LUMDRENGU-199371 format. One line per 10 residues: number of its first residue (from 0); for each residue x, y, z of C-alpha. Coordinates in Angstrom, 3 decimals, m for minus. Example, Ala and Ser with C-alpha at 12.3 -4.5 7.8 and 13.67 -1.06 7.14 Angstrom:
BEGIN
0	12.300,m4.500,7.800  13.670,m1.060,7.140
//
This chain:
BEGIN
0	m0.537,m1.272,42.918  m0.451,0.159,39.698  m2.311,m2.229,37.035  m0.390,m1.851,33.671  3.123,m1.211,33.216  3.551,m0.169,29.613  7.417,m0.176,28.375  8.461,1.871,25.665  11.855,1.200,24.395  12.668,3.881,21.918
10	15.287,5.132,19.573  15.024,7.834,16.955  11.447,8.621,17.078  9.966,11.425,19.018  6.164,12.628,17.218  5.146,8.544,17.097  5.506,8.302,20.846  3.002,11.291,21.197  0.653,9.222,19.124  1.168,6.277,20.995
20	0.327,8.466,24.748  m2.563,9.709,22.917  m3.882,6.402,22.270  m3.031,5.198,25.815  m4.782,8.281,27.203  m7.500,7.749,25.183  m8.222,4.184,27.220  m9.488,6.740,30.026  m7.890,3.617,32.096  m7.168,5.163,35.849
30	m4.209,2.741,36.630  m1.350,2.671,34.428  1.983,4.118,34.026  4.317,4.536,31.019  8.466,4.005,31.494  10.276,5.195,28.240  13.496,3.604,28.091  15.453,6.043,25.608  18.343,5.015,23.886  18.986,8.353,21.858
40	22.007,10.128,22.323  19.867,13.297,21.800  17.280,14.894,23.698  14.340,14.313,21.199  12.382,12.285,23.757  12.368,15.076,26.785  10.124,17.166,25.425  7.218,14.545,24.775  7.479,13.533,28.317  7.085,17.288,29.675
50	4.072,17.713,27.485  2.608,14.383,28.700  4.119,14.053,32.498  1.089,15.814,34.003  m1.532,13.733,32.241  0.216,10.463,32.541  2.405,8.987,35.114  5.927,8.615,32.960  9.260,7.542,34.075  12.160,8.562,31.705
60	15.327,6.122,31.884  18.212,6.772,29.850  20.582,4.015,28.118  23.447,4.694,25.694  23.211,0.988,24.522  20.884,0.420,21.277  19.546,m2.806,22.062  15.690,m3.144,21.959  15.990,m5.976,24.864  18.226,m4.433,27.220
70	15.893,m1.207,26.872  12.913,m3.706,27.445  14.420,m5.427,30.378  15.455,m2.292,32.224  12.375,m0.928,31.986  11.222,m4.352,33.298  13.145,m4.281,36.608  11.572,m0.490,37.241  8.074,m1.579,36.426  5.486,m1.744,39.261
80	2.274,m2.634,37.558  0.323,m6.144,37.739  0.824,m6.181,34.270  3.280,m5.592,31.710  3.490,m4.622,28.215  6.001,m3.732,25.395  4.637,m1.325,22.797  6.624,m0.140,20.024  7.119,3.597,19.700  5.239,3.870,16.862
90	2.258,1.763,18.158  m1.486,2.690,18.687  m3.876,1.183,21.080  m7.496,0.845,19.780  m10.084,2.102,22.194  m10.897,m0.503,24.667  m7.575,m2.615,24.545  m6.593,m2.224,28.261  m10.245,m3.077,29.101  m10.132,m6.119,27.055
100	m6.714,m7.277,28.239  m7.573,m6.628,32.397  m10.856,m9.160,31.712  m8.502,m11.490,30.280  m5.959,m11.588,33.307  m8.958,m11.034,35.817  m11.371,m13.820,34.611  m9.797,m15.927,32.631  m6.645,m16.495,34.965  m3.838,m16.109,32.035
110	m0.492,m15.652,32.649  0.390,m14.528,29.386  m1.419,m12.614,26.597  m0.850,m11.951,23.270  m2.654,m10.642,20.176  m2.202,m9.831,16.635  m0.702,m7.090,14.606  m3.163,m4.887,13.003  m2.169,m2.671,9.923  m3.076,1.412,9.839
120	m5.070,0.823,6.484  m7.054,m2.010,7.830  m6.881,m5.817,8.186  m4.247,m7.473,9.996  m0.637,m6.395,9.792  2.718,m8.299,9.172  3.095,m11.936,9.529  1.184,m15.136,9.749  m1.791,m15.020,11.917  m3.748,m17.735,13.817
130	m7.319,m17.163,12.807  m8.786,m18.210,15.891  m8.039,m17.541,19.563  m6.564,m20.196,21.137  m3.870,m21.521,23.821  m0.582,m20.775,22.757  1.267,m23.932,21.935  5.256,m24.697,20.975  3.111,m25.572,17.792  1.590,m22.473,17.190
140	3.592,m19.616,19.197  5.199,m18.864,15.972  1.807,m17.101,14.801  0.817,m16.303,18.026  3.438,m13.611,19.151  4.601,m10.118,18.257  6.890,m8.253,20.954  4.315,m5.063,20.891  1.574,m7.219,21.856  2.769,m9.340,24.411
150	1.216,m8.918,28.082  2.372,m10.755,31.204  2.189,m10.870,35.054  5.139,m9.295,35.997  5.917,m11.545,38.631  6.137,m14.232,35.535  8.387,m11.659,33.235  11.130,m11.418,36.301  10.788,m15.152,37.035  11.597,m16.244,32.855
160	14.185,m13.218,33.160  12.431,m10.947,30.813  13.460,m11.295,27.309  16.914,m12.840,26.193  19.256,m9.942,25.075  21.005,m12.205,22.389  18.278,m11.764,20.491  16.288,m8.634,19.093  17.096,m5.425,17.341  20.617,m4.287,18.456
170	21.878,m7.892,18.199  23.127,m9.938,15.644  19.929,m12.501,15.778  17.440,m9.446,15.246  13.930,m10.868,15.779  11.667,m13.585,17.803  12.621,m12.774,21.263  8.963,m12.463,21.680  8.575,m16.300,20.698  11.302,m17.045,22.851
180	10.071,m15.390,25.904  6.201,m17.330,25.482  7.825,m20.567,24.809  10.019,m20.325,27.752  6.624,m19.509,29.925  5.063,m22.577,28.367  7.694,m24.804,29.342  7.959,m23.479,32.548  4.126,m24.589,33.126  2.303,m20.913,32.588
190	m1.072,m20.118,31.302  m0.694,m18.797,27.510  m3.540,m17.541,25.373  m3.823,m16.104,22.062  m6.774,m13.607,21.645  m7.267,m13.362,17.923  m9.782,m9.784,18.399  m6.632,m8.000,20.597  m5.307,m6.153,17.790  m2.558,m3.450,18.264
200	m1.989,m0.892,15.180  1.626,m0.950,13.962  2.956,0.271,10.594  2.931,m2.630,7.947  6.487,m3.315,6.999  6.246,m6.151,5.114  8.785,m6.356,1.964  9.206,m2.611,2.563  12.976,m1.471,1.918  13.313,m1.182,5.544
210	12.102,m5.158,6.339  14.445,m5.995,3.101  17.525,m4.575,5.088  16.436,m6.528,8.210  15.696,m9.750,6.472  18.692,m11.472,7.222  18.971,m10.490,10.955  15.690,m11.155,11.451  15.303,m14.286,9.637  18.500,m15.494,12.055
220	16.593,m14.605,15.298  13.935,m16.861,14.069  16.215,m19.614,13.327  18.016,m19.504,16.658  14.517,m19.419,18.338  13.188,m22.499,15.998  16.314,m24.394,17.156  16.054,m23.887,20.887  12.644,m24.884,20.813  12.540,m27.401,18.185
230	8.689,m28.033,17.420  7.546,m30.897,15.226  9.717,m31.085,11.616  6.223,m30.014,9.786  6.146,m26.456,11.707  10.014,m25.585,11.759  10.693,m26.806,8.439  7.862,m24.405,6.578  9.730,m21.778,7.618  12.736,m22.845,5.415
240	11.001,m23.915,2.380  8.721,m20.660,2.508  11.327,m18.328,1.376  12.781,m20.572,m0.962  9.392,m20.966,m2.796  9.287,m16.961,m2.377  12.107,m16.418,m4.378  11.051,m18.803,m7.084  7.981,m16.997,m7.600  9.086,m13.783,m6.806
250	11.794,m14.502,m9.655  9.088,m15.941,m12.525  7.529,m12.540,m12.070  10.268,m10.465,m12.275  9.819,m8.918,m8.515  13.465,m8.577,m7.998  13.035,m6.587,m4.642  10.962,m9.260,m3.234  13.671,m12.124,m4.158  16.019,m10.699,m2.603
260	13.871,m9.926,0.407  13.017,m13.834,0.587  16.410,m15.051,m0.455  18.121,m12.903,2.712  15.246,m14.320,5.264  16.191,m17.596,4.429  19.882,m17.238,4.665  19.402,m15.699,7.955  17.020,m18.353,9.144  19.544,m20.909,8.237
270	22.422,m19.250,9.776  20.593,m18.770,13.168  19.447,m22.287,13.174  22.790,m23.826,12.883  24.279,m21.379,15.525  21.851,m21.903,18.356  23.976,m24.592,19.593  26.726,m22.328,20.484  24.212,m20.146,22.390  23.139,m20.734,25.945
280	19.101,m20.688,26.236  18.808,m18.514,28.986  18.371,m14.805,29.016
//
């Protein structure tokens, strides 16, 4: 059986996929498959698949639905690996990544493994990250998970029903689907672990124009998942006062762009938090 299935949901990119595939080849890992789930209406991905299919086992799936989690779940349904992961189409796997993950699943007995985002410029990328490796709990799942550095035993991912398609890019509630999936794994009694040194490189988009445009939808996703799993008051409330504090500090410094980002983040989180009672918690 294949050891790893890397499921890549893609839309609007081509050259970045080649960079990701080069980083997979550099792992020199003999037992890995790539499942590319193509949401584009054109053929931009086909030349990439053709260029790499003799060096990597690649399955190229097409779907007309522009929805990241629907694409990931489609790839999951076709995966054959013991361990599945969902790298973004603009990620880079640092050397030795697959070997680290293999050791964690082989010798530590984990069911779900995560790590932080790393910036291409060095250091950690977007988000708040736990500074130490530790078991993932409902208190720290919010600072331990990003979808492109999330690894699960395939049977566990299938048992959980994959990602909730009411969440994530392509939906009104545009983020936190990984946090939700890991929280559901915790509630189901699976072994979960955050490995601080397990970094995946991803473009750092915090406070960029792209991040600001997505702030409301991404905030809404987190709001839904906070309300769904309801950690301790001190944990979930911090996700509301921090962006408000960011608005105030940014305005005092004359940074209107930053203030707009934090305000849209707060509005989205509040909307999602209030909307959750009307959403079914199952994917």
